[in-house]
LOBANU-653115 format. One line per field, with one value per residue (C-alpha): residue number from 1; x, y negated, z; residue in one letter. Coordinates in nm, 2 decimals. Layout:
N
n: NUM | ...
px: X | ...
py: Y | ...
pz: Z | ...
res: A | ...
REM end
This chain:
389
n: 1 | 2 | 3 | 4 | 5 | 6 | 7 | 8 | 9 | 10 | 11 | 12 | 13 | 14 | 15 | 16 | 17 | 18 | 19 | 20 | 21 | 22 | 23 | 24 | 25 | 26 | 27 | 28 | 29 | 30 | 31 | 32 | 33 | 34 | 35 | 36 | 37 | 38 | 39 | 40 | 41 | 42 | 43 | 44 | 45 | 46 | 47 | 48 | 49 | 50 | 51 | 52 | 53 | 54 | 55 | 56 | 57 | 58 | 59 | 60 | 61 | 62 | 63 | 64 | 65 | 66 | 67 | 68 | 69 | 70 | 71 | 72 | 73 | 74 | 75 | 76 | 77 | 78 | 79 | 80 | 81 | 82 | 83 | 84 | 85 | 86 | 87 | 88 | 89 | 90 | 91 | 92 | 93 | 94 | 95 | 96 | 97 | 98 | 99 | 100 | 101 | 102 | 103 | 104 | 105 | 106 | 107 | 108 | 109 | 110 | 111 | 112 | 113 | 114 | 115 | 116 | 117 | 118 | 119 | 120 | 121 | 122 | 123 | 124 | 125 | 126 | 127 | 128 | 129 | 130 | 131 | 132 | 133 | 134 | 135 | 136 | 137 | 138 | 139 | 140 | 141 | 142 | 143 | 144 | 145 | 146 | 147 | 148 | 149 | 150 | 151 | 152 | 153 | 154 | 155 | 156 | 157 | 158 | 159 | 160 | 161 | 162 | 163 | 164 | 165 | 166 | 167 | 168 | 169 | 170 | 171 | 172 | 173 | 174 | 175 | 176 | 177 | 178 | 179 | 180 | 181 | 182 | 183 | 184 | 185 | 186 | 187 | 188 | 189 | 190 | 191 | 192 | 193 | 194 | 195 | 196 | 197 | 198 | 199 | 200 | 201 | 202 | 203 | 204 | 205 | 206 | 207 | 208 | 209 | 210 | 211 | 212 | 213 | 214 | 215 | 216 | 217 | 218 | 219 | 220 | 221 | 222 | 223 | 224 | 225 | 226 | 227 | 228 | 229 | 230 | 231 | 232 | 233 | 234 | 235 | 236 | 237 | 238 | 239 | 240 | 241 | 242 | 243 | 244 | 245 | 246 | 247 | 248 | 249 | 250 | 251 | 252 | 253 | 254 | 255 | 256 | 257 | 258 | 259 | 260 | 261 | 262 | 263 | 264 | 265 | 266 | 267 | 268 | 269 | 270 | 271 | 272 | 273 | 274 | 275 | 276 | 277 | 278 | 279 | 280 | 281 | 282 | 283 | 284 | 285 | 286 | 287 | 288 | 289 | 290 | 291 | 292 | 293 | 294 | 295 | 296 | 297 | 298 | 299 | 300 | 301 | 302 | 303 | 304 | 305 | 306 | 307 | 308 | 309 | 310 | 311 | 312 | 313 | 314 | 315 | 316 | 317 | 318 | 319 | 320 | 321 | 322 | 323 | 324 | 325 | 326 | 327 | 328 | 329 | 330 | 331 | 332 | 333 | 334 | 335 | 336 | 337 | 338 | 339 | 340 | 341 | 342 | 343 | 344 | 345 | 346 | 347 | 348 | 349 | 350 | 351 | 352 | 353 | 354 | 355 | 356 | 357 | 358 | 359 | 360 | 361 | 362 | 363 | 364 | 365 | 366 | 367 | 368 | 369 | 370 | 371 | 372 | 373 | 374 | 375 | 376 | 377 | 378 | 379 | 380 | 381 | 382 | 383 | 384 | 385 | 386 | 387 | 388 | 389
px: 0.04 | 0.19 | 0.11 | 0.13 | 0.45 | 0.57 | 0.43 | 0.63 | 0.94 | 0.89 | 0.79 | 1.10 | 1.35 | 1.18 | 1.21 | 1.58 | 1.66 | 1.38 | 1.35 | 1.63 | 1.45 | 1.15 | 1.22 | 1.34 | 1.01 | 1.17 | 0.89 | 0.83 | 0.50 | 0.41 | 0.47 | 0.19 | 0.00 | 0.16 | -0.03 | 0.12 | -0.07 | -0.17 | -0.14 | -0.47 | -0.44 | -0.59 | -0.88 | -0.61 | -0.37 | -0.60 | -0.73 | -0.32 | -0.35 | -0.68 | -0.56 | -0.30 | -0.55 | -0.79 | -0.45 | -0.35 | -0.77 | -0.76 | -0.47 | -0.59 | -0.92 | -0.78 | -0.53 | -0.55 | -0.28 | -0.26 | -0.32 | -0.65 | -0.71 | -0.91 | -1.09 | -1.28 | -1.48 | -1.37 | -1.64 | -1.51 | -1.64 | -1.50 | -1.43 | -1.75 | -1.77 | -1.47 | -1.41 | -1.03 | -0.79 | -0.64 | -0.46 | -0.27 | -0.29 | -0.02 | -0.09 | 0.22 | 0.61 | 0.39 | 0.19 | 0.49 | 0.68 | 0.41 | 0.34 | 0.75 | 0.72 | 0.93 | 0.64 | 0.80 | 1.15 | 1.03 | 0.78 | 1.05 | 1.31 | 1.00 | 0.96 | 1.30 | 1.38 | 1.12 | 1.24 | 1.59 | 1.50 | 1.25 | 1.55 | 1.78 | 1.68 | 2.00 | 2.02 | 1.76 | 1.97 | 2.26 | 1.99 | 1.95 | 2.23 | 2.15 | 1.79 | 1.95 | 2.02 | 1.74 | 1.54 | 1.74 | 1.88 | 1.77 | 1.60 | 1.91 | 2.10 | 1.87 | 1.88 | 2.22 | 2.32 | 2.09 | 2.20 | 2.59 | 2.45 | 2.31 | 2.54 | 2.86 | 2.66 | 2.62 | 2.94 | 3.15 | 3.51 | 3.46 | 3.88 | 3.68 | 3.79 | 3.49 | 3.44 | 3.38 | 3.10 | 2.75 | 2.64 | 2.43 | 2.55 | 2.83 | 3.19 | 3.43 | 3.23 | 2.92 | 3.18 | 3.42 | 3.16 | 3.03 | 3.27 | 3.20 | 2.80 | 2.86 | 3.11 | 2.91 | 2.58 | 2.80 | 2.92 | 2.59 | 2.49 | 2.76 | 2.68 | 3.04 | 2.95 | 3.39 | 3.36 | 3.74 | 3.81 | 3.79 | 3.60 | 3.72 | 3.81 | 3.48 | 3.34 | 3.58 | 3.68 | 4.02 | 4.16 | 4.35 | 4.67 | 4.84 | 5.08 | 5.40 | 5.54 | 5.93 | 6.21 | 6.55 | 6.73 | 7.11 | 7.22 | 7.42 | 7.08 | 6.92 | 7.15 | 7.05 | 6.73 | 6.82 | 6.79 | 6.44 | 6.40 | 6.02 | 5.80 | 5.48 | 5.44 | 5.30 | 5.48 | 5.51 | 5.72 | 5.95 | 6.06 | 6.25 | 6.41 | 6.69 | 6.78 | 7.10 | 6.97 | 7.12 | 6.95 | 6.54 | 6.30 | 5.92 | 5.74 | 5.32 | 5.30 | 5.37 | 5.50 | 5.77 | 5.92 | 5.91 | 6.09 | 6.36 | 6.70 | 6.97 | 7.14 | 7.36 | 7.25 | 6.84 | 6.53 | 6.17 | 5.85 | 5.61 | 5.23 | 5.17 | 4.96 | 4.82 | 4.98 | 5.34 | 5.30 | 5.38 | 5.68 | 5.73 | 5.71 | 6.10 | 6.37 | 6.60 | 6.50 | 6.64 | 7.05 | 6.91 | 6.89 | 6.53 | 6.36 | 6.04 | 5.93 | 5.53 | 5.28 | 5.30 | 4.99 | 4.84 | 4.79 | 5.16 | 5.28 | 5.04 | 5.20 | 5.50 | 5.43 | 5.27 | 5.60 | 5.81 | 5.62 | 5.75 | 6.07 | 6.20 | 6.49 | 6.29 | 6.38 | 6.23 | 6.28 | 6.16 | 5.85 | 6.00 | 5.86 | 6.14 | 6.02 | 5.59 | 5.69 | 5.89 | 5.64 | 5.35 | 5.20 | 5.15 | 4.94 | 4.55 | 4.32 | 4.35 | 3.99 | 4.00 | 4.29 | 4.42 | 4.19 | 4.49 | 4.59 | 4.98 | 5.14 | 5.42 | 5.69 | 5.70 | 6.08 | 6.07 | 6.11 | 5.80 | 5.59 | 5.63 | 5.53 | 5.23 | 5.09 | 5.09 | 4.89 | 4.63 | 4.66 | 4.54 | 4.91 | 4.96 | 4.59 | 4.32 | 4.37 | 4.74 | 4.83 | 5.13 | 5.15 | 5.46 | 5.49 | 5.46 | 5.77 | 6.03 | 6.20 | 6.55 | 6.52 | 6.42 | 6.58 | 6.94 | 6.84 | 6.76 | 7.11 | 7.28 | 7.12 | 7.22 | 7.57 | 7.53 | 7.38
py: 0.00 | -0.30 | -0.62 | -0.94 | -0.98 | -0.68 | -0.80 | -1.16 | -1.02 | -0.75 | -1.08 | -1.22 | -0.94 | -0.97 | -1.33 | -1.31 | -1.05 | -1.17 | -1.57 | -1.64 | -1.39 | -1.54 | -1.89 | -1.84 | -1.68 | -1.29 | -1.12 | -0.86 | -0.79 | -0.51 | -0.72 | -0.94 | -0.91 | -0.71 | -0.51 | -0.42 | -0.16 | -0.27 | 0.11 | 0.23 | 0.52 | 0.86 | 0.89 | 1.15 | 0.88 | 0.63 | 0.81 | 0.88 | 0.46 | 0.33 | 0.04 | -0.05 | 0.02 | -0.23 | -0.51 | -0.46 | -0.48 | -0.81 | -0.92 | -0.92 | -1.05 | -1.36 | -1.44 | -1.67 | -1.73 | -1.74 | -1.37 | -1.22 | -0.97 | -0.61 | -0.39 | -0.09 | 0.15 | 0.46 | 0.72 | 0.90 | 1.18 | 1.11 | 0.68 | 0.64 | 0.38 | 0.11 | -0.14 | -0.19 | -0.43 | -0.20 | -0.39 | -0.78 | -0.88 | -1.17 | -1.30 | -1.43 | -1.60 | -1.90 | -1.70 | -1.53 | -1.81 | -2.01 | -1.65 | -1.69 | -2.04 | -2.14 | -2.27 | -2.66 | -2.53 | -2.31 | -2.55 | -2.81 | -2.57 | -2.48 | -2.81 | -2.92 | -2.59 | -2.70 | -3.10 | -2.93 | -2.65 | -2.88 | -3.14 | -2.85 | -2.52 | -2.39 | -2.38 | -2.18 | -1.91 | -2.03 | -2.21 | -1.94 | -1.89 | -2.27 | -2.28 | -2.37 | -2.69 | -2.74 | -2.62 | -2.83 | -3.12 | -3.46 | -3.71 | -3.94 | -3.61 | -3.46 | -3.75 | -3.86 | -3.51 | -3.54 | -3.83 | -3.71 | -3.43 | -3.66 | -3.90 | -3.62 | -3.48 | -3.81 | -3.89 | -3.54 | -3.67 | -4.02 | -3.98 | -4.19 | -4.16 | -3.97 | -4.35 | -4.53 | -4.28 | -4.54 | -4.32 | -4.46 | -4.37 | -4.18 | -4.17 | -3.95 | -3.80 | -3.70 | -3.59 | -3.35 | -3.09 | -3.04 | -3.01 | -2.61 | -2.72 | -3.02 | -2.81 | -2.41 | -2.64 | -2.87 | -2.56 | -2.41 | -2.69 | -2.70 | -2.33 | -2.21 | -1.81 | -1.88 | -2.17 | -2.12 | -2.49 | -2.66 | -2.95 | -3.24 | -3.04 | -2.92 | -3.28 | -3.49 | -3.68 | -3.83 | -3.65 | -3.84 | -3.81 | -3.52 | -3.68 | -3.48 | -3.55 | -3.51 | -3.58 | -3.61 | -3.49 | -3.59 | -3.96 | -3.99 | -3.89 | -4.19 | -4.37 | -4.22 | -4.38 | -4.69 | -4.56 | -4.43 | -4.08 | -4.05 | -4.03 | -4.00 | -3.99 | -3.81 | -3.54 | -3.71 | -4.00 | -3.74 | -3.58 | -3.92 | -3.92 | -3.64 | -3.62 | -3.41 | -3.19 | -2.85 | -2.73 | -2.75 | -2.66 | -2.61 | -2.60 | -2.58 | -2.74 | -3.10 | -3.15 | -2.87 | -3.09 | -3.41 | -3.24 | -3.13 | -3.32 | -3.43 | -3.12 | -3.15 | -3.16 | -3.07 | -3.23 | -3.14 | -3.10 | -3.04 | -2.90 | -2.78 | -2.53 | -2.32 | -2.63 | -2.56 | -2.50 | -2.85 | -2.80 | -2.66 | -3.05 | -3.13 | -3.03 | -3.13 | -2.84 | -2.62 | -2.66 | -2.66 | -2.28 | -2.30 | -2.22 | -2.11 | -2.10 | -2.07 | -1.91 | -1.53 | -1.44 | -1.27 | -1.64 | -1.75 | -1.51 | -1.55 | -1.89 | -1.74 | -1.52 | -1.81 | -2.07 | -1.77 | -1.79 | -2.09 | -2.13 | -1.74 | -1.81 | -1.90 | -1.74 | -1.66 | -1.75 | -1.63 | -1.41 | -1.08 | -0.84 | -0.92 | -1.24 | -1.17 | -0.90 | -1.13 | -1.41 | -1.24 | -1.38 | -1.71 | -1.46 | -1.58 | -1.49 | -1.53 | -1.62 | -1.52 | -1.25 | -1.29 | -1.09 | -0.88 | -0.59 | -0.62 | -0.98 | -0.84 | -1.08 | -1.01 | -0.82 | -0.55 | -0.67 | -0.96 | -0.66 | -0.46 | -0.72 | -0.87 | -0.49 | -0.47 | -0.79 | -0.62 | -0.25 | -0.43 | -0.27 | -0.49 | -0.62 | -0.75 | -0.99 | -1.09 | -1.43 | -1.63 | -2.01 | -2.14 | -2.38 | -2.17 | -2.05 | -2.25 | -2.45 | -2.41 | -2.04 | -2.18 | -2.50 | -2.28 | -2.03 | -2.26 | -2.43 | -2.07 | -1.98 | -2.33 | -2.28 | -1.89 | -2.02
pz: 0.02 | -0.17 | 0.06 | -0.04 | 0.06 | -0.12 | -0.41 | -0.39 | -0.32 | -0.62 | -0.85 | -0.71 | -0.83 | -1.18 | -1.16 | -1.12 | -1.39 | -1.65 | -1.60 | -1.87 | -2.14 | -2.05 | -2.13 | -2.49 | -2.51 | -2.55 | -2.30 | -2.55 | -2.69 | -2.41 | -2.14 | -2.09 | -1.87 | -1.62 | -1.42 | -1.05 | -0.89 | -0.55 | -0.40 | -0.31 | -0.08 | -0.07 | 0.17 | 0.41 | 0.38 | 0.49 | 0.80 | 0.89 | 0.90 | 0.93 | 1.09 | 0.82 | 0.58 | 0.76 | 0.72 | 0.35 | 0.29 | 0.48 | 0.36 | -0.02 | 0.11 | 0.31 | -0.02 | -0.29 | -0.59 | -0.94 | -1.15 | -1.13 | -0.81 | -0.93 | -0.63 | -0.67 | -0.44 | -0.33 | -0.20 | 0.08 | 0.27 | 0.61 | 0.57 | 0.39 | 0.09 | 0.09 | -0.15 | -0.21 | -0.40 | -0.64 | -0.90 | -0.95 | -1.31 | -1.40 | -1.73 | -1.80 | -1.65 | -1.55 | -1.32 | -1.16 | -1.07 | -0.90 | -0.68 | -0.53 | -0.58 | -0.88 | -0.97 | -1.05 | -1.14 | -1.40 | -1.59 | -1.58 | -1.70 | -2.02 | -2.09 | -2.15 | -2.36 | -2.57 | -2.60 | -2.66 | -2.90 | -3.12 | -3.11 | -3.25 | -3.28 | -3.24 | -2.89 | -2.87 | -2.75 | -2.53 | -2.32 | -2.15 | -1.97 | -1.85 | -1.65 | -1.36 | -1.51 | -1.69 | -1.37 | -1.18 | -1.32 | -1.22 | -1.47 | -1.48 | -1.54 | -1.87 | -1.99 | -1.98 | -2.10 | -2.43 | -2.50 | -2.50 | -2.76 | -2.98 | -2.93 | -3.06 | -3.24 | -3.50 | -3.41 | -3.44 | -3.49 | -3.34 | -3.19 | -2.82 | -2.53 | -2.35 | -2.09 | -2.44 | -2.54 | -2.55 | -2.31 | -2.05 | -1.66 | -1.84 | -1.57 | -1.49 | -1.19 | -1.41 | -1.66 | -1.49 | -1.37 | -1.72 | -2.01 | -2.04 | -2.02 | -2.31 | -2.46 | -2.54 | -2.66 | -2.85 | -3.05 | -3.06 | -3.24 | -3.48 | -3.53 | -3.42 | -3.23 | -3.18 | -3.02 | -2.94 | -2.90 | -2.55 | -2.48 | -2.65 | -2.97 | -2.98 | -2.92 | -3.09 | -2.87 | -2.76 | -2.42 | -2.17 | -2.18 | -1.93 | -1.75 | -1.58 | -1.25 | -1.26 | -0.95 | -1.04 | -0.83 | -0.88 | -0.86 | -1.22 | -1.43 | -1.22 | -1.39 | -1.66 | -1.70 | -1.52 | -1.14 | -1.15 | -0.93 | -0.94 | -1.28 | -1.38 | -1.71 | -2.07 | -2.17 | -2.48 | -2.32 | -2.09 | -2.45 | -2.55 | -2.26 | -2.37 | -1.97 | -1.96 | -1.66 | -1.61 | -1.41 | -1.38 | -1.13 | -1.16 | -0.82 | -0.75 | -0.49 | -0.45 | -0.12 | -0.21 | -0.48 | -0.29 | 0.02 | -0.25 | -0.18 | -0.39 | -0.60 | -0.87 | -1.20 | -1.11 | -1.17 | -1.02 | -1.17 | -0.95 | -1.00 | -1.33 | -1.28 | -1.61 | -1.79 | -1.79 | -2.18 | -2.16 | -2.10 | -2.48 | -2.58 | -2.35 | -2.64 | -2.31 | -2.12 | -2.39 | -2.27 | -1.90 | -1.63 | -1.60 | -1.23 | -1.18 | -0.77 | -0.71 | -0.47 | -0.39 | -0.51 | -0.90 | -1.01 | -0.86 | -1.09 | -1.40 | -1.43 | -1.42 | -1.73 | -1.88 | -1.89 | -2.00 | -2.29 | -2.37 | -2.14 | -2.19 | -2.03 | -1.72 | -1.32 | -1.07 | -0.73 | -0.36 | -0.55 | -0.39 | -0.18 | 0.10 | 0.09 | 0.12 | 0.37 | 0.55 | 0.59 | 0.65 | 1.00 | 0.70 | 0.44 | 0.35 | 0.14 | -0.27 | -0.32 | -0.67 | -0.79 | -1.20 | -1.45 | -1.60 | -1.56 | -1.68 | -1.71 | -1.98 | -1.94 | -1.60 | -1.52 | -1.35 | -0.95 | -1.01 | -1.20 | -0.88 | -0.66 | -0.88 | -0.89 | -0.55 | -0.50 | -0.74 | -0.63 | -0.25 | -0.11 | 0.15 | 0.25 | 0.10 | -0.18 | 0.01 | -0.06 | 0.04 | 0.00 | -0.10 | 0.11 | 0.37 | 0.40 | 0.61 | 0.40 | 0.65 | 0.45 | 0.10 | 0.06 | 0.10 | -0.15 | -0.43 | -0.31 | -0.35 | -0.68 | -0.89 | -0.73 | -0.92 | -1.23
res: M | K | L | P | E | D | V | R | Q | L | L | A | R | R | F | Q | S | K | H | R | S | W | L | A | G | E | S | G | E | N | Q | W | P | L | K | I | A | L | G | V | P | T | E | Q | A | A | L | R | Q | V | E | G | V | R | V | W | V | S | A | W | Q | H | W | H | G | P | G | A | L | S | W | C | E | R | R | W | K | T | L | G | V | Q | R | V | P | D | T | L | I | L | N | G | P | D | E | V | A | Q | W | I | G | E | G | T | R | W | K | Q | A | Q | S | R | Y | Q | T | L | I | A | R | W | P | L | L | A | R | P | L | R | K | Y | F | D | V | L | A | D | Y | G | D | A | D | F | R | R | M | A | D | M | L | A | W | I | A | S | H | P | N | S | G | L | Y | P | R | Q | L | P | V | S | G | L | D | S | K | W | L | D | G | R | T | G | L | L | K | D | L | M | A | A | I | Q | G | D | A | A | N | D | L | D | F | Y | E | R | C | G | L | K | A | P | P | L | L | V | R | M | R | I | L | D | Q | G | L | R | T | W | I | G | G | M | G | D | I | T | A | P | V | E | D | L | A | R | I | H | L | P | A | S | H | V | F | I | V | E | N | L | Q | T | G | L | A | M | S | D | M | P | G | A | V | V | F | M | R | L | G | Y | N | V | N | V | L | A | G | L | P | W | L | T | H | A | Q | C | I | Y | W | G | D | L | D | T | H | G | F | A | I | L | H | R | A | R | S | Y | L | P | G | L | R | S | V | L | M | D | E | D | T | L | L | R | H | K | A | L | W | V | D | E | K | E | Q | H | A | A | A | E | L | T | L | L | N | E | T | E | R | E | V | Y | Q | G | L | K | Q | Q | R | W | G | Q | N | V | R | L | E | Q | E | R | I | A | W | D | T | A | W | P | T | L | Q | R | L | V | G | T | L
REM end
């Protein structure tokens, strides 16, 4: 016997699994009307739980909501003629959504979906996965999104910076969290199933220059460029310096790079993350010994792998099993591990640690952040390394 709350839970699960296909009108020929049997008991079952049957019947007698409720009569030898709830009939997604308290969201999502596909029919399928955007965006955000799609569709190669677009309310904060959404929808509007361009390429916009931060750890090298020691600049500008550095460090944490003292012939790049590929645009790096020191986690090794595809001679430091185990008290969780099962550009020692992390050899999602390694251990190690290269 299904009580109204049981039906609500059943419909909530169905809505969760089906609402995106319902939004696109992919309900299936035989899905509606949706008939939910309420579990009329046999007489023997009713006799075993007379009070439960009374509660069940009463709950449906007092129920008011979307859909149609059908009743039936049962002629039982002992209990006599009983009128009991038999089937709940729902005629479409609107009624399901109302049943579970999602009526307002569903109505808004459906209205906005129809508005967008009327303008851009190619959005019919990709919009399904953005149900929450359609349902939950405020009116101003939704209008801004539609206006931006419209402007870019009309000016596919403007070459403007995003903030230059004549779209009301557009600012960097609004845009930062929505580039993936806009890229996907523009790819659909443009009929590009591959969708392998980044946001700026897809929208015909100019990307802000990627700023790279570099510290020069040698007084002679600082003199080479007028005494500057801490530089943040586009990589194209740094490429023109032709700095005669002998050792180049790449570190993930900003404060790690700031803590480094003077070292003959050395410079340090900080906090590049997966953008390490920009260093391929610095021709003077080919004449230096390049050293990578990242976090001891799967993403740290993935960045090393990526960097090595641009800097084949890149060496790693303090990314070994001994360093990891000696700092066990400082481990934290890596929220989400890198997806790759194998990183082919790691050397044997690095690969062993990466595999150990992936296989949870030392614990669940182990991570040692670079800056947690004691400085009186790290700095002498870096100095010794430079002395041997």
